[in-house]
OpenMM code with the backbone's topology and positions (N, CA, C; nanometers):
from openmm import Vec3, app, unit

residues = "MET SER PHE LEU SER PHE LEU PHE LYS LYS LYS GLN MET ASN ILE LEU ILE CYS GLY LEU ASP GLY ALA GLY LYS THR ALA LEU VAL LEU LYS MET GLN GLY THR ASP PRO LYS SER MET GLU ILE LYS PRO THR ILE GLY TYR LEU ASN PRO SER LEU LYS TYR LYS THR TYR GLU TRP LEU PHE TRP ASP VAL SER GLY ALA ALA LYS PHE ARG GLY LEU TRP LYS SER TYR TYR PRO ASN VAL LYS CYS ILE ALA TYR VAL PHE ASP ASN THR ASP ASN ASP ARG PHE ASP GLU SER LYS THR ALA LEU LEU ASN MET LEU ALA ASP ASN ASP LEU LYS GLY MET PRO PHE ILE ILE TYR VAL ASN LYS ILE ASP LEU LYS PRO TYR ASP PRO SER PHE ALA ASP LYS LEU ALA LEU THR GLU LEU GLN LYS SER ARG CYS GLN ILE PHE PRO CYS SER ALA TYR THR GLY GLU GLY LEU MET ASP GLY LEU ASP TRP MET CYS TYR THR LEU LYS LYS LEU MET LYS HIS ASP ASN ASN LYS LYS".split()
positions = [
    Vec3(0.0115, -1.7755, 1.0647),
    Vec3(-0.0216, -1.7345, 0.9592),
    Vec3(0.0219, -1.8154, 0.8234),
    Vec3(-0.0833, -1.8743, 0.7699),
    Vec3(-0.0807, -1.9876, 0.6683),
    Vec3(-0.0060, -1.9076, 0.5629),
    Vec3(0.0268, -2.0092, 0.4577),
    Vec3(0.0938, -1.9927, 0.3469),
    Vec3(0.0059, -1.9058, 0.2476),
    Vec3(-0.1268, -1.9215, 0.2122),
    Vec3(-0.2392, -1.8522, 0.1588),
    Vec3(-0.2540, -1.7435, 0.2013),
    Vec3(-0.2743, -1.6894, 0.3489),
    Vec3(-0.2975, -1.6021, 0.4011),
    Vec3(-0.1882, -1.4894, 0.4095),
    Vec3(-0.0858, -1.5547, 0.3712),
    Vec3(0.0406, -1.4402, 0.3425),
    Vec3(0.0558, -1.4104, 0.2414),
    Vec3(0.0170, -1.5013, 0.1148),
    Vec3(0.0394, -1.4836, 0.0021),
    Vec3(-0.0716, -1.3308, -0.0511),
    Vec3(-0.1774, -1.3634, 0.0338),
    Vec3(-0.3016, -1.2663, -0.0044),
    Vec3(-0.3052, -1.1531, 0.1075),
    Vec3(-0.1971, -1.1379, 0.1926),
    Vec3(-0.1983, -1.0394, 0.2743),
    Vec3(-0.2021, -0.8770, 0.2110),
    Vec3(-0.2648, -0.8014, 0.2359),
    Vec3(-0.2743, -0.6608, 0.1856),
    Vec3(-0.1661, -0.5949, 0.2579),
    Vec3(-0.0712, -0.5164, 0.1677),
    Vec3(0.0401, -0.4247, 0.2131),
    Vec3(0.0035, -0.2997, 0.2914),
    Vec3(0.0162, -0.2940, 0.4167),
    Vec3(-0.0376, -0.1542, 0.4731),
    Vec3(0.0350, -0.0377, 0.4098),
    Vec3(-0.0611, 0.0568, 0.3824),
    Vec3(-0.0086, 0.1753, 0.3693),
    Vec3(-0.0707, 0.3109, 0.4438),
    Vec3(-0.0056, 0.3623, 0.5052),
    Vec3(-0.0252, 0.4829, 0.5908),
    Vec3(-0.0417, 0.6162, 0.5005),
    Vec3(-0.1642, 0.6522, 0.5434),
    Vec3(-0.1877, 0.7799, 0.4547),
    Vec3(-0.2380, 0.9246, 0.5067),
    Vec3(-0.1964, 1.0255, 0.5357),
    Vec3(-0.2062, 1.1391, 0.6121),
    Vec3(-0.3100, 1.1856, 0.5404),
    Vec3(-0.4116, 1.2388, 0.5897),
    Vec3(-0.5332, 1.3396, 0.5423),
    Vec3(-0.5141, 1.4851, 0.6171),
    Vec3(-0.4856, 1.5651, 0.5239),
    Vec3(-0.4764, 1.7027, 0.5841),
    Vec3(-0.5672, 1.7910, 0.4954),
    Vec3(-0.5939, 1.9310, 0.5733),
    Vec3(-0.6751, 2.0122, 0.5079),
    Vec3(-0.7023, 2.0959, 0.6200),
    Vec3(-0.7772, 2.2361, 0.5845),
    Vec3(-0.8257, 2.3053, 0.6886),
    Vec3(-0.9368, 2.2534, 0.7642),
    Vec3(-0.9697, 2.2909, 0.8755),
    Vec3(-1.0841, 2.2482, 0.9269),
    Vec3(-1.2122, 2.2815, 0.8377),
    Vec3(-1.2898, 2.1790, 0.8533),
    Vec3(-1.4522, 2.2106, 0.7416),
    Vec3(-1.4264, 2.1879, 0.6293),
    Vec3(-1.2894, 2.1324, 0.5679),
    Vec3(-1.2801, 2.0944, 0.4228),
    Vec3(-1.3551, 1.9467, 0.3870),
    Vec3(-1.3772, 1.8619, 0.4604),
    Vec3(-1.4749, 1.7393, 0.4576),
    Vec3(-1.3511, 1.6180, 0.4603),
    Vec3(-1.2642, 1.6296, 0.5575),
    Vec3(-1.1732, 1.5187, 0.5515),
    Vec3(-1.2131, 1.4140, 0.6355),
    Vec3(-1.2960, 1.4119, 0.7342),
    Vec3(-1.3679, 1.3154, 0.7832),
    Vec3(-1.4861, 1.2370, 0.6855),
    Vec3(-1.5541, 1.3313, 0.6455),
    Vec3(-1.6758, 1.3055, 0.5300),
    Vec3(-1.6015, 1.2153, 0.4485),
    Vec3(-1.5118, 1.2550, 0.3695),
    Vec3(-1.4381, 1.1829, 0.2378),
    Vec3(-1.3767, 1.0609, 0.3001),
    Vec3(-1.3101, 1.0405, 0.4039),
    Vec3(-1.2615, 0.8903, 0.4643),
    Vec3(-1.3709, 0.8005, 0.4931),
    Vec3(-1.4915, 0.8709, 0.5580),
    Vec3(-1.6036, 0.7839, 0.5779),
    Vec3(-1.6827, 0.7281, 0.4634),
    Vec3(-1.6856, 0.8175, 0.3383),
    Vec3(-1.7352, 0.7717, 0.2081),
    Vec3(-1.6752, 0.6446, 0.1474),
    Vec3(-1.5387, 0.6827, 0.1571),
    Vec3(-1.4442, 0.5804, 0.1210),
    Vec3(-1.4703, 0.4522, 0.1836),
    Vec3(-1.5062, 0.4346, 0.3180),
    Vec3(-1.5279, 0.3169, 0.3784),
    Vec3(-1.6578, 0.2446, 0.3426),
    Vec3(-1.7561, 0.3254, 0.2906),
    Vec3(-1.8663, 0.3137, 0.2363),
    Vec3(-1.9845, 0.3502, 0.3686),
    Vec3(-1.9863, 0.4485, 0.4283),
    Vec3(-2.0464, 0.4808, 0.5247),
    Vec3(-2.1105, 0.6213, 0.4697),
    Vec3(-2.2429, 0.6739, 0.4972),
    Vec3(-2.3002, 0.7849, 0.3994),
    Vec3(-2.2626, 0.9061, 0.4940),
    Vec3(-2.1800, 0.9909, 0.4987),
    Vec3(-2.1644, 1.1017, 0.5739),
    Vec3(-2.3072, 1.1880, 0.6142),
    Vec3(-2.3774, 1.1877, 0.5026),
    Vec3(-2.4928, 1.2694, 0.5266),
    Vec3(-2.5972, 1.2053, 0.6181),
    Vec3(-2.5564, 1.0888, 0.6740),
    Vec3(-2.6507, 1.0279, 0.7793),
    Vec3(-2.5811, 1.0470, 0.8947),
    Vec3(-2.5040, 1.0968, 0.8855),
    Vec3(-2.4297, 1.1429, 1.0370),
    Vec3(-2.4043, 1.2830, 1.0927),
    Vec3(-2.3805, 1.3265, 1.2027),
    Vec3(-2.3545, 1.4443, 1.2376),
    Vec3(-2.2027, 1.4556, 1.2666),
    Vec3(-2.1201, 1.4982, 1.1859),
    Vec3(-1.9983, 1.4909, 1.1604),
    Vec3(-1.9326, 1.6219, 1.2535),
    Vec3(-1.8626, 1.5821, 1.3670),
    Vec3(-1.8061, 1.6839, 1.4680),
    Vec3(-1.6525, 1.7296, 1.4376),
    Vec3(-1.6186, 1.8538, 1.4436),
    Vec3(-1.4580, 1.8800, 1.4265),
    Vec3(-1.3560, 1.7898, 1.4771),
    Vec3(-1.2507, 1.7115, 1.4246),
    Vec3(-1.1964, 1.6493, 1.4611),
    Vec3(-1.0904, 1.7299, 1.5740),
    Vec3(-1.0697, 1.6409, 1.6888),
    Vec3(-0.9851, 1.7139, 1.7905),
    Vec3(-0.8650, 1.5946, 1.7941),
    Vec3(-0.7584, 1.6469, 1.7241),
    Vec3(-0.6540, 1.5510, 1.7279),
    Vec3(-0.6723, 1.4627, 1.5969),
    Vec3(-0.6783, 1.3498, 1.6098),
    Vec3(-0.6755, 1.2558, 1.4884),
    Vec3(-0.7867, 1.1421, 1.4952),
    Vec3(-0.8035, 1.0832, 1.3683),
    Vec3(-0.8996, 0.9732, 1.3825),
    Vec3(-0.7984, 0.8686, 1.2836),
    Vec3(-0.8644, 0.7252, 1.3170),
    Vec3(-0.7343, 0.6454, 1.2533),
    Vec3(-0.8268, 0.5605, 1.1821),
    Vec3(-0.9051, 0.5642, 1.0932),
    Vec3(-0.9863, 0.4624, 1.0283),
    Vec3(-0.8859, 0.3786, 0.9326),
    Vec3(-0.9579, 0.2559, 0.8848),
    Vec3(-0.8870, 0.1639, 0.7700),
    Vec3(-0.9761, 0.1460, 0.6599),
    Vec3(-0.8977, 0.1301, 0.5318),
    Vec3(-0.9939, 0.0603, 0.4488),
    Vec3(-0.9188, -0.0378, 0.3638),
    Vec3(-0.9573, -0.1527, 0.3272),
    Vec3(-0.9078, -0.2318, 0.2337),
    Vec3(-0.9323, -0.1826, 0.0700),
    Vec3(-0.8608, -0.1681, -0.0090),
    Vec3(-0.8533, -0.1297, -0.1356),
    Vec3(-0.7488, -0.1759, -0.2365),
    Vec3(-0.7754, -0.2329, -0.3211),
    Vec3(-0.6746, -0.2844, -0.4241),
    Vec3(-0.6139, -0.3793, -0.3406),
    Vec3(-0.4817, -0.3646, -0.3855),
    Vec3(-0.3710, -0.4602, -0.3078),
    Vec3(-0.3044, -0.3822, -0.1793),
    Vec3(-0.3667, -0.2693, -0.1133),
    Vec3(-0.3322, -0.2530, 0.0045),
    Vec3(-0.4699, -0.2273, 0.1337),
    Vec3(-0.3747, -0.2310, 0.2410),
    Vec3(-0.4704, -0.2015, 0.3752),
    Vec3(-0.4643, -0.0386, 0.3998),
    Vec3(-0.5304, 0.0267, 0.3670),
    Vec3(-0.5101, 0.1779, 0.3921),
    Vec3(-0.5310, 0.2414, 0.5175),
    Vec3(-0.4353, 0.2783, 0.5931),
    Vec3(-0.4516, 0.3025, 0.7328),
    Vec3(-0.4523, 0.4784, 0.7182),
    Vec3(-0.5498, 0.5429, 0.7644),
    Vec3(-0.5697, 0.6944, 0.7447),
    Vec3(-0.5370, 0.7542, 0.8454),
    Vec3(-0.4417, 0.8544, 0.8572),
    Vec3(-0.4337, 0.9375, 0.9880),
    Vec3(-0.5153, 1.0965, 0.9433),
    Vec3(-0.6406, 1.0845, 0.9888),
    Vec3(-0.7482, 1.1966, 0.9470),
    Vec3(-0.6925, 1.2997, 1.0347),
    Vec3(-0.6192, 1.4042, 1.0416),
    Vec3(-0.5937, 1.4964, 1.1514),
    Vec3(-0.6559, 1.6159, 1.1384),
    Vec3(-0.6571, 1.6955, 1.2507),
    Vec3(-0.7424, 1.8097, 1.2433),
    Vec3(-0.6791, 1.9042, 1.1856),
    Vec3(-0.7786, 1.9927, 1.1108),
    Vec3(-0.7124, 2.1065, 1.0361),
    Vec3(-0.7359, 2.2473, 1.1133),
    Vec3(-0.7897, 2.2450, 1.2349),
    Vec3(-0.7703, 2.3454, 1.2985),
    Vec3(-0.6401, 2.4324, 1.2945),
    Vec3(-0.6190, 2.5670, 1.3007),
    Vec3(-0.4866, 2.6195, 1.2844),
    Vec3(-0.4007, 2.5877, 1.4298),
    Vec3(-0.4925, 2.5494, 1.5523),
    Vec3(-0.3731, 2.5326, 1.6906),
    Vec3(-0.3429, 2.3881, 1.6537),
    Vec3(-0.3889, 2.2935, 1.5764),
    Vec3(-0.3344, 2.1561, 1.5375),
    Vec3(-0.2509, 2.1328, 1.4370),
    Vec3(-0.2418, 2.2304, 1.3527),
    Vec3(-0.1692, 2.2246, 1.2164),
    Vec3(-0.0107, 2.1992, 1.2273),
    Vec3(0.0566, 2.2402, 1.3344),
    Vec3(0.1851, 2.2344, 1.3647),
    Vec3(0.2199, 2.0809, 1.3969),
    Vec3(0.1140, 1.9970, 1.4499),
    Vec3(0.1303, 1.8610, 1.4617),
    Vec3(0.1313, 1.7780, 1.3626),
    Vec3(0.0688, 1.8239, 1.2328),
    Vec3(0.0924, 1.7251, 1.1184),
    Vec3(0.2340, 1.6833, 1.0903),
    Vec3(0.3226, 1.7661, 1.1086),
    Vec3(0.4619, 1.7114, 1.0828),
    Vec3(0.5086, 1.5907, 1.1570),
    Vec3(0.4389, 1.5756, 1.2757),
    Vec3(0.4821, 1.4554, 1.3667),
    Vec3(0.4502, 1.3360, 1.2996),
    Vec3(0.3530, 1.3320, 1.1933),
    Vec3(0.2971, 1.2098, 1.1335),
    Vec3(0.3909, 1.1764, 0.9871),
    Vec3(0.4559, 1.2734, 0.9501),
    Vec3(0.5247, 1.2561, 0.8298),
    Vec3(0.6161, 1.1250, 0.8125),
    Vec3(0.6945, 1.0860, 0.9289),
    Vec3(0.7723, 0.9705, 0.9300),
    Vec3(0.7192, 0.8531, 0.9089),
    Vec3(0.5868, 0.8502, 0.9504),
    Vec3(0.5074, 0.7212, 0.9492),
    Vec3(0.4259, 0.7148, 0.8065),
    Vec3(0.4028, 0.7768, 0.7273),
    Vec3(0.3203, 0.7868, 0.6273),
    Vec3(0.4130, 0.7587, 0.4694),
    Vec3(0.3100, 0.6767, 0.3734),
    Vec3(0.3845, 0.6832, 0.2558),
    Vec3(0.3157, 0.7852, 0.1452),
    Vec3(0.2208, 0.8381, 0.2071),
    Vec3(0.1330, 0.9577, 0.0963),
    Vec3(0.0657, 1.0322, 0.1701),
    Vec3(0.0329, 1.1157, 0.1118),
    Vec3(-0.0509, 1.2524, 0.1761),
    Vec3(-0.1926, 1.2598, 0.0802),
    Vec3(-0.2883, 1.2907, 0.1309),
    Vec3(-0.4140, 1.3380, 0.0733),
    Vec3(-0.4370, 1.4574, 0.1524),
    Vec3(-0.4491, 1.5910, 0.0467),
    Vec3(-0.4934, 1.7243, 0.1032),
    Vec3(-0.6065, 1.7674, 0.0489),
    Vec3(-0.6791, 1.8245, 0.1333),
    Vec3(-0.8218, 1.8580, 0.1069),
    Vec3(-0.8340, 2.0087, 0.1089),
    Vec3(-0.8956, 2.0361, -0.0176),
    Vec3(-0.9491, 2.1880, -0.0195),
    Vec3(-1.0896, 2.1811, -0.0319),
    Vec3(-1.1723, 2.2949, 0.0386),
    Vec3(-1.3228, 2.3225, 0.0591),
    Vec3(-1.3302, 2.3752, -0.0774),
    Vec3(-1.3927, 2.3349, -0.1697),
    Vec3(-1.4336, 2.4205, -0.3306),
    Vec3(-1.5222, 2.5162, -0.2707),
    Vec3(-1.5642, 2.5115, -0.1794),
    Vec3(-1.6635, 2.6344, -0.1474),
    Vec3(-1.6372, 2.7415, -0.0758),
    Vec3(-1.5076, 2.7291, -0.0088),
    Vec3(-1.4586, 2.8246, 0.0758),
    Vec3(-1.3494, 2.9217, 0.0091),
    Vec3(-1.3877, 3.0193, -0.0987),
    Vec3(-1.3002, 3.0884, -0.1303),
    Vec3(-1.2292, 3.1906, -0.0509),
    Vec3(-1.2837, 3.2383, 0.0841),
    Vec3(-1.1925, 3.3351, 0.1807),
    Vec3(-1.0957, 3.2445, 0.2421),
    Vec3(-1.0957, 3.1199, 0.2195),
    Vec3(-0.9900, 3.0433, 0.2788),
    Vec3(-0.8812, 2.9585, 0.1673),
    Vec3(-0.9231, 2.9978, 0.0359),
    Vec3(-0.8176, 2.9498, -0.0425),
    Vec3(-0.6765, 2.9747, -0.0045),
    Vec3(-0.6524, 3.0902, 0.0175),
    Vec3(-0.5197, 3.1230, 0.0217),
    Vec3(-0.4386, 3.0565, 0.1684),
    Vec3(-0.5251, 3.0786, 0.2462),
    Vec3(-0.4699, 3.0074, 0.3668),
    Vec3(-0.4358, 2.8487, 0.3566),
    Vec3(-0.5299, 2.8000, 0.2654),
    Vec3(-0.5105, 2.6421, 0.2506),
    Vec3(-0.4013, 2.6072, 0.1467),
    Vec3(-0.3862, 2.7001, 0.0362),
    Vec3(-0.2497, 2.7121, -0.0566),
    Vec3(-0.1557, 2.7416, 0.0343),
    Vec3(-0.1726, 2.8096, 0.1057),
    Vec3(0.0053, 2.7970, 0.1655),
    Vec3(0.0422, 2.7081, 0.2753),
    Vec3(-0.0644, 2.6394, 0.3331),
    Vec3(-0.0485, 2.5050, 0.4112),
    Vec3(0.0243, 2.4106, 0.3246),
    Vec3(-0.0619, 2.4101, 0.2043),
    Vec3(-0.0191, 2.2646, 0.1132),
    Vec3(0.1042, 2.3077, 0.0604),
    Vec3(0.1036, 2.4359, 0.0274),
    Vec3(0.2752, 2.4737, -0.0183),
    Vec3(0.3977, 2.4577, 0.0885),
    Vec3(0.3674, 2.4802, 0.2068),
    Vec3(0.4702, 2.4444, 0.3065),
    Vec3(0.4975, 2.3025, 0.3334),
    Vec3(0.3789, 2.2241, 0.3027),
    Vec3(0.4086, 2.0770, 0.3040),
    Vec3(0.4911, 2.0249, 0.2135),
    Vec3(0.4541, 2.0536, 0.0756),
    Vec3(0.5530, 2.0609, -0.0238),
    Vec3(0.6882, 2.0695, -0.0334),
    Vec3(0.7026, 2.2109, 0.0435),
    Vec3(0.8363, 2.2543, 0.0616),
    Vec3(0.9001, 2.1708, 0.1824),
    Vec3(0.8729, 2.1080, 0.2574),
    Vec3(0.9124, 2.0315, 0.3529),
    Vec3(1.0084, 1.9306, 0.3264),
    Vec3(1.1322, 1.9067, 0.3537),
    Vec3(1.2248, 1.8191, 0.3110),
    Vec3(1.1870, 1.6786, 0.3706),
    Vec3(1.1180, 1.6999, 0.4721),
    Vec3(1.0913, 1.5425, 0.5186),
    Vec3(0.9665, 1.4886, 0.4336),
    Vec3(0.9163, 1.5544, 0.3497),
    Vec3(0.8176, 1.5048, 0.2439),
    Vec3(0.8783, 1.4993, 0.1022),
    Vec3(0.9931, 1.5149, 0.0891),
    Vec3(1.0618, 1.5089, -0.0480),
    Vec3(1.0481, 1.3869, -0.1158),
    Vec3(0.9737, 1.4131, -0.2289),
    Vec3(0.9437, 1.3012, -0.3205),
    Vec3(0.8212, 1.2171, -0.2916),
    Vec3(0.7612, 1.2508, -0.1938),
    Vec3(0.6417, 1.1832, -0.1473),
    Vec3(0.5101, 1.2253, -0.2254),
    Vec3(0.4270, 1.1201, -0.2695),
    Vec3(0.3180, 1.1761, -0.3427),
    Vec3(0.2013, 1.2263, -0.2702),
    Vec3(0.1104, 1.3412, -0.3498),
    Vec3(0.0213, 1.3852, -0.2983),
    Vec3(-0.0941, 1.3884, -0.3853),
    Vec3(-0.2168, 1.3356, -0.2982),
    Vec3(-0.3534, 1.3588, -0.3769),
    Vec3(-0.3876, 1.4982, -0.3170),
    Vec3(-0.4457, 1.5723, -0.4188),
    Vec3(-0.5163, 1.7005, -0.3785),
    Vec3(-0.6651, 1.6955, -0.4097),
    Vec3(-0.7111, 1.6657, -0.3084),
    Vec3(-0.8901, 1.6381, -0.3360),
    Vec3(-0.9295, 1.8101, -0.3075),
    Vec3(-1.0245, 1.8415, -0.4166),
    Vec3(-1.1102, 1.9610, -0.4128),
    Vec3(-1.2479, 1.9161, -0.3971),
    Vec3(-1.2751, 1.9181, -0.2665),
    Vec3(-1.4177, 1.8604, -0.2325),
    Vec3(-1.5192, 1.9778, -0.2342),
    Vec3(-1.6313, 1.9076, -0.2430),
    Vec3(-1.7530, 1.9901, -0.2326),
    Vec3(-1.8181, 2.0269, -0.3707),
    Vec3(-1.7823, 1.9377, -0.4580),
    Vec3(-1.8116, 1.9912, -0.5788),
    Vec3(-1.9645, 1.9629, -0.6460),
    Vec3(-2.0134, 1.8867, -0.5276),
    Vec3(-2.1832, 1.8860, -0.5568),
    Vec3(-2.2618, 1.9882, -0.5013),
    Vec3(-2.1870, 2.0878, -0.4280),
    Vec3(-2.2095, 2.2347, -0.4021),
    Vec3(-2.1792, 2.3507, -0.4982),
    Vec3(-2.0683, 2.3068, -0.5661),
    Vec3(-2.0015, 2.4417, -0.6349),
    Vec3(-1.9245, 2.3685, -0.7527),
    Vec3(-1.9584, 2.3827, -0.8778),
    Vec3(-1.9003, 2.3356, -0.9884),
    Vec3(-1.7126, 2.3692, -0.9761),
    Vec3(-1.6711, 2.2404, -1.0092),
    Vec3(-1.5005, 2.2539, -1.0071),
    Vec3(-1.4545, 2.3624, -1.1000),
    Vec3(-1.3720, 2.4462, -1.0729),
    Vec3(-1.2991, 2.5603, -1.1430),
    Vec3(-1.1911, 2.4966, -1.2139),
    Vec3(-1.1878, 2.4862, -1.3545),
    Vec3(-1.0896, 2.4120, -1.4238),
    Vec3(-0.9412, 2.4904, -1.3978),
    Vec3(-0.9351, 2.6249, -1.3291),
    Vec3(-0.8359, 2.7204, -1.3343),
    Vec3(-0.7672, 2.7026, -1.1900),
    Vec3(-0.8425, 2.5730, -1.1175),
    Vec3(-0.7805, 2.5519, -1.0099),
    Vec3(-0.6348, 2.5317, -0.9895),
    Vec3(-0.5859, 2.4334, -1.0777),
    Vec3(-0.4309, 2.4017, -1.0764),
    Vec3(-0.3779, 2.5255, -1.1115),
    Vec3(-0.4038, 2.6032, -1.1663),
    Vec3(-0.3146, 2.7510, -1.2145),
    Vec3(-0.2996, 2.8421, -1.0833),
    Vec3(-0.4466, 2.8276, -1.0023),
    Vec3(-0.4091, 2.8904, -0.8962),
    Vec3(-0.3158, 2.8747, -0.7875),
    Vec3(-0.3003, 2.7409, -0.7952),
    Vec3(-0.1991, 2.6926, -0.6878),
    Vec3(-0.0820, 2.6995, -0.7242),
    Vec3(-0.0552, 2.7372, -0.8576),
    Vec3(0.0719, 2.7867, -0.9025),
    Vec3(0.1676, 2.7001, -0.8439),
    Vec3(0.1747, 2.5794, -0.8633),
    Vec3(0.2723, 2.4801, -0.8229),
    Vec3(0.4024, 2.4582, -0.9239),
    Vec3(0.4975, 2.4451, -0.8705),
    Vec3(0.6387, 2.4413, -0.9766),
    Vec3(0.6330, 2.3001, -1.0448),
    Vec3(0.7067, 2.2832, -1.1460),
    Vec3(0.6989, 2.1588, -1.2297),
    Vec3(0.7380, 2.0272, -1.1414),
    Vec3(0.8211, 2.0878, -1.0298),
    Vec3(0.8655, 1.9417, -0.9649),
    Vec3(0.7630, 1.9123, -0.8765),
    Vec3(0.7127, 2.0003, -0.8313),
    Vec3(0.5701, 1.9744, -0.7475),
    Vec3(0.4590, 1.9263, -0.8277),
    Vec3(0.4363, 1.9753, -0.9331),
    Vec3(0.3285, 1.8892, -1.0149),
    Vec3(0.3459, 1.7304, -1.0309),
    Vec3(0.4988, 1.7173, -1.0320),
    Vec3(0.5283, 1.5817, -1.0800),
    Vec3(0.4786, 1.4694, -0.9364),
    Vec3(0.4528, 1.5332, -0.8630),
    Vec3(0.4157, 1.4204, -0.7421),
    Vec3(0.2994, 1.4672, -0.6709),
    Vec3(0.2169, 1.5533, -0.7536),
    Vec3(0.0882, 1.5833, -0.7126),
    Vec3(-0.0240, 1.5570, -0.8332),
    Vec3(-0.1443, 1.5060, -0.8219),
    Vec3(-0.2286, 1.5131, -0.8841),
    Vec3(-0.3879, 1.5840, -0.8045),
    Vec3(-0.4253, 1.6334, -0.8775),
    Vec3(-0.5946, 1.7038, -0.8378),
    Vec3(-0.6918, 1.5846, -0.8751),
    Vec3(-0.7773, 1.5940, -0.7806),
    Vec3(-0.8992, 1.5211, -0.8049),
    Vec3(-1.0444, 1.6166, -0.7621),
    Vec3(-1.0876, 1.6683, -0.8351),
    Vec3(-1.2047, 1.7241, -0.7850),
    Vec3(-1.2964, 1.5807, -0.7383),
    Vec3(-1.3658, 1.6465, -0.6292),
    Vec3(-1.4380, 1.5092, -0.5606),
    Vec3(-1.5806, 1.5764, -0.4829),
    Vec3(-1.6558, 1.4800, -0.4530),
    Vec3(-1.7509, 1.5245, -0.3210),
    Vec3(-1.7577, 1.3976, -0.2280),
    Vec3(-1.7559, 1.4366, -0.1302),
    Vec3(-1.7472, 1.3214, 0.0076),
    Vec3(-1.9002, 1.2707, 0.0244),
    Vec3(-1.9623, 1.3830, -0.0201),
    Vec3(-2.1375, 1.3452, 0.0018),
    Vec3(-2.1572, 1.2181, -0.1279),
    Vec3(-2.1274, 1.2549, -0.2582),
    Vec3(-2.1649, 1.1535, -0.3534),
    Vec3(-2.0637, 1.0554, -0.3757),
    Vec3(-1.9443, 1.0581, -0.3395),
    Vec3(-1.8266, 0.9911, -0.3867),
    Vec3(-1.7725, 0.9995, -0.5024),
    Vec3(-1.8185, 1.1040, -0.6082),
    Vec3(-1.7538, 1.1591, -0.7073),
    Vec3(-1.6030, 1.1741, -0.6717),
    Vec3(-1.4963, 1.0988, -0.7515),
    Vec3(-1.3784, 1.1447, -0.7630),
    Vec3(-1.2814, 1.0710, -0.6508),
    Vec3(-1.3459, 1.0058, -0.5620),
    Vec3(-1.2929, 0.9872, -0.4217),
    Vec3(-1.1899, 0.8738, -0.4686),
    Vec3(-1.2433, 0.7441, -0.5278),
    Vec3(-1.1669, 0.6292, -0.5561),
    Vec3(-1.0596, 0.6719, -0.6814),
    Vec3(-1.0968, 0.7820, -0.7554),
    Vec3(-1.0144, 0.7879, -0.8595),
    Vec3(-0.8559, 0.8407, -0.8150),
    Vec3(-0.8802, 0.9081, -0.6700),
    Vec3(-0.7276, 0.9876, -0.6142),
    Vec3(-0.6781, 0.8546, -0.5478),
    Vec3(-0.7402, 0.7573, -0.4993),
    Vec3(-0.6849, 0.6009, -0.4514),
    Vec3(-0.6443, 0.5314, -0.5569),
    Vec3(-0.6997, 0.5506, -0.6713),
    Vec3(-0.6451, 0.4383, -0.7856),
    Vec3(-0.5114, 0.5103, -0.8301),
    Vec3(-0.5033, 0.6344, -0.8218),
    Vec3(-0.3823, 0.7151, -0.8900),
    Vec3(-0.2803, 0.6978, -0.7703),
    Vec3(-0.2885, 0.6983, -0.6126),
    Vec3(-0.2150, 0.6484, -0.5446),
    Vec3(-0.1544, 0.5185, -0.5504),
    Vec3(-0.2475, 0.4319, -0.5811),
    Vec3(-0.2044, 0.2698, -0.5720),
    Vec3(-0.0842, 0.2589, -0.6854),
    Vec3(-0.1369, 0.3177, -0.8060),
    Vec3(-0.0427, 0.3118, -0.9382),
    Vec3(0.0983, 0.3862, -0.9203),
    Vec3(0.0694, 0.5117, -0.8378),
    Vec3(0.2101, 0.5987, -0.7961),
    Vec3(0.2748, 0.5105, -0.7073),
    Vec3(0.2291, 0.4364, -0.5746),
    Vec3(0.3017, 0.3746, -0.5196),
    Vec3(0.3653, 0.2705, -0.5608),
    Vec3(0.3021, 0.1785, -0.6386),
    Vec3(0.3760, 0.0653, -0.6897),
    Vec3(0.4753, 0.1077, -0.7876),
    Vec3(0.4764, 0.2208, -0.8648),
    Vec3(0.5993, 0.2745, -0.9477),
    Vec3(0.7127, 0.3325, -0.8747),
    Vec3(0.6532, 0.3903, -0.7482),
    Vec3(0.7924, 0.4221, -0.6796),
    Vec3(0.8489, 0.3054, -0.6227),
    Vec3(0.7764, 0.2049, -0.5589),
    Vec3(0.8472, 0.0970, -0.4879),
    Vec3(0.9254, 0.0244, -0.6002),
    Vec3(0.8510, -0.0152, -0.7243),
    Vec3(0.9560, -0.0622, -0.8393),
    Vec3(1.0670, 0.0083, -0.8569),
    Vec3(1.0806, 0.1511, -0.8559),
    Vec3(1.1943, 0.1985, -0.8890),
    Vec3(1.2977, 0.2003, -0.7643),
    Vec3(1.2374, 0.1959, -0.6520),
    Vec3(1.3178, 0.1665, -0.5195),
    Vec3(1.3865, 0.0341, -0.5264),
    Vec3(1.3021, -0.0515, -0.5870),
    Vec3(1.3659, -0.2082, -0.5600),
    Vec3(1.4641, -0.2068, -0.6541),
    Vec3(1.4603, -0.1470, -0.7956),
    Vec3(1.5433, -0.1359, -0.9103),
    Vec3(1.6873, -0.0766, -0.8444),
    Vec3(1.6649, 0.0121, -0.7639),
    Vec3(1.8133, 0.0690, -0.7323),
    Vec3(1.8800, -0.0082, -0.6433),
    Vec3(1.8293, -0.1183, -0.5838),
    Vec3(1.9231, -0.2075, -0.5008),
    Vec3(1.9980, -0.3168, -0.5418),
] * unit.nanometer
topology = app.Topology()
chain = topology.addChain("A")
for resn in residues:
    res = topology.addResidue(resn, chain)
    for name in ("N", "CA", "C"):
        topology.addAtom(name, app.Element.getBySymbol(name[0]), res)
């Protein structure tokens, strides 16, 4: 590797994309990569997908995992290898809000994820307007709020997606600076 390529090499960040099945996780990642998810037939993820994206100073390696109930227990196996989490809610699925909220709160309470930043994407705002009381319905504690940020988004239009990654870039830089100051 040449000196210049070393200088400009992007730092790899592994990000786990979670949420219930049908929330739009795969479509969200496709849109971030510049692919129009409307032009494809997206099938439910079995296991995981592992696409990447160069954005800002990072090479983002996504772990897009299945949200089907039988696979959710496997999410934990990805925790040691990721620097951040993106949790996706389906804004149109009121019937499964409590199930999705419980899955998120279980992750936030997990000691293996202590201090890890979370992007909470509220997807499909192109189909149903975002409800500003969403954050209140999540009922996050102050400690949980300090490491989470909510982004209403649409995997089809792209609205809000990069705002989430921008926040994560800022948050990770801040955490790394804090960790370096501890040494």
